[in-house]
VEXBARO-236358 format. One record per residue (C-alpha): x, y, z; residue in three letters. Coordinates in nm, 3 decimals, m for minus. Each point is the difference from the previous one (the first is absolute). Layout:
! VEXBARO-236358
+---------+---------+---------+--------+
!       x !       y !       z ! residu !
+---------+---------+---------+--------+
!       X !       Y !       Z !    ALA !
...
+---------+---------+---------+--------+
//
This chain:
! VEXBARO-236358
+---------+---------+---------+--------+
!       x !       y !       z ! residu !
+---------+---------+---------+--------+
!   5.727 !  m5.641 !   1.648 !    MET !
!  m0.176 !   0.317 !  m0.108 !    ILE !
!  m0.093 !   0.108 !  m0.352 !    MET !
!  m0.021 !   0.377 !  m0.049 !    ARG !
!  m0.189 !   0.121 !  m0.307 !    ILE !
!   0.023 !   0.358 !  m0.121 !    TRP !
!  m0.205 !   0.132 !  m0.294 !    ARG !
!   0.056 !   0.304 !  m0.220 !    GLY !
!  m0.137 !   0.127 !  m0.330 !    ILE !
!   0.174 !   0.202 !  m0.270 !    THR !
!  m0.105 !   0.129 !  m0.337 !    ALA !
!   0.062 !  m0.270 !  m0.264 !    LYS !
!   0.265 !   0.211 !  m0.173 !    GLU !
!   0.191 !   0.037 !   0.330 !    GLN !
!   0.011 !  m0.374 !   0.078 !    ALA !
!   0.349 !  m0.076 !  m0.132 !    ASP !
!   0.147 !   0.311 !   0.162 !    ALA !
!  m0.163 !  m0.086 !   0.331 !    TYR !
!   0.131 !  m0.357 !  m0.012 !    LEU !
!   0.350 !   0.142 !  m0.052 !    GLU !
!  m0.060 !   0.236 !   0.293 !    HIS !
!  m0.099 !  m0.296 !   0.221 !    LEU !
!   0.314 !  m0.183 !  m0.111 !    GLN !
!   0.210 !   0.298 !   0.109 !    GLN !
!  m0.175 !   0.077 !   0.331 !    THR !
!  m0.224 !  m0.256 !   0.170 !    ALA !
!   0.165 !  m0.320 !  m0.119 !    LEU !
!   0.355 !   0.095 !   0.107 !    PRO !
!  m0.138 !   0.114 !   0.336 !    ALA !
!  m0.168 !  m0.338 !   0.045 !    LEU !
!   0.314 !  m0.194 !  m0.094 !    LYS !
!   0.178 !   0.139 !   0.303 !    GLY !
!  m0.268 !  m0.097 !   0.250 !    CYS !
!   0.072 !  m0.285 !   0.238 !    LYS !
!  m0.293 !  m0.241 !   0.013 !    GLY !
!  m0.127 !   0.089 !  m0.347 !    GLN !
!  m0.061 !  m0.332 !  m0.177 !    CYS !
!  m0.089 !   0.112 !  m0.352 !    GLY !
!  m0.164 !   0.275 !  m0.202 !    ALA !
!  m0.215 !  m0.012 !  m0.312 !    TRP !
!  m0.116 !   0.290 !  m0.218 !    VAL !
!  m0.322 !  m0.070 !  m0.189 !    LEU !
!  m0.160 !   0.226 !  m0.256 !    ARG !
!  m0.299 !  m0.002 !  m0.231 !    ARG !
!  m0.134 !   0.253 !  m0.243 !    VAL !
!  m0.370 !   0.076 !   0.013 !    GLN !
!  m0.116 !   0.262 !  m0.244 !    GLY !
!   0.210 !   0.313 !   0.038 !    ASP !
!   0.142 !  m0.101 !   0.340 !    GLN !
!   0.253 !  m0.249 !   0.129 !    CYS !
!  m0.044 !  m0.166 !   0.338 !    GLU !
!   0.310 !  m0.106 !   0.192 !    PHE !
!   0.011 !  m0.230 !   0.298 !    GLN !
!   0.316 !  m0.057 !   0.200 !    VAL !
!  m0.009 !  m0.317 !   0.207 !    LEU !
!   0.265 !  m0.045 !   0.267 !    THR !
!   0.049 !  m0.298 !   0.226 !    LEU !
!   0.134 !   0.044 !   0.354 !    TRP !
!   0.116 !  m0.250 !   0.260 !    ASP !
!  m0.160 !   0.191 !   0.289 !    SER !
!  m0.193 !   0.309 !   0.100 !    LYS !
!   0.319 !   0.133 !   0.161 !    LYS !
!   0.185 !  m0.020 !  m0.333 !    SER !
!  m0.288 !   0.169 !  m0.179 !    LEU !
!  m0.004 !   0.279 !   0.259 !    GLN !
!   0.372 !   0.058 !  m0.054 !    ALA !
!  m0.089 !   0.088 !  m0.361 !    TYR !
!  m0.343 !   0.163 !   0.031 !    ALA !
!   0.003 !   0.141 !   0.354 !    GLY !
!  m0.213 !  m0.063 !   0.306 !    ASP !
!  m0.318 !  m0.002 !  m0.210 !    LYS !
!   0.090 !  m0.243 !  m0.279 !    PRO !
!  m0.345 !   0.031 !  m0.156 !    GLU !
!   0.094 !   0.352 !  m0.112 !    ARG !
!   0.135 !   0.037 !  m0.352 !    ALA !
!   0.365 !   0.095 !  m0.050 !    VAL !
!   0.061 !   0.254 !  m0.277 !    TYR !
!   0.320 !   0.123 !  m0.161 !    TYR !
!   0.108 !   0.332 !  m0.147 !    ASP !
!  m0.173 !   0.072 !  m0.330 !    GLU !
!  m0.268 !  m0.272 !   0.041 !    ASP !
!  m0.254 !   0.282 !  m0.021 !    ASP !
!   0.122 !   0.081 !  m0.353 !    LYS !
!  m0.125 !  m0.339 !  m0.119 !    PHE !
!  m0.280 !  m0.117 !   0.227 !    LEU !
!  m0.356 !   0.117 !  m0.057 !    LEU !
!  m0.087 !  m0.060 !   0.366 !    ASP !
!   0.217 !  m0.046 !   0.309 !    MET !
!  m0.190 !  m0.271 !   0.187 !    GLU !
!   0.084 !   0.029 !   0.371 !    PRO !
!  m0.030 !  m0.369 !   0.090 !    LEU !
!   0.130 !  m0.335 !  m0.119 !    VAL !
!  m0.146 !  m0.345 !   0.064 !    ARG !
!   0.173 !  m0.243 !   0.235 !    LEU !
!  m0.066 !  m0.374 !  m0.004 !    TYR !
!   0.128 !  m0.288 !   0.207 !    GLU !
!   0.132 !  m0.269 !  m0.234 !    VAL !
!  m0.212 !  m0.301 !   0.093 !    ALA !
!   0.157 !  m0.255 !  m0.238 !    ASP !
!   0.235 !  m0.026 !  m0.297 !    THR !
!   0.074 !  m0.237 !  m0.286 !    VAL !
!   0.362 !  m0.036 !  m0.108 !    ALA !
!   0.076 !  m0.014 !  m0.372 !    PRO !
!   0.056 !  m0.349 !  m0.138 !    PRO !
!   0.351 !  m0.145 !  m0.006 !    GLY !
+---------+---------+---------+--------+
//
């Protein structure tokens, strides 16, 4: 399995609007991807900025490439992302999932 981690930063006052934007663009796009095994949106406010991280879990590199293209380490952006994001980072981080712990019960 592969964990893909994307990072973006907005102004603090844009955080709620950007989360809504993600919920209308990136998350629906991910839901339709075969081999996508989960997605998490994290956010934290630091000073006058809000950092977002989107973590997605994929069953294979092939599945990830179907979403992100032949170079899955490149960030995928959606229309109007540039209205919210302070910087458009070109790359994401990819990790092989080495081990997991299932929740109790």
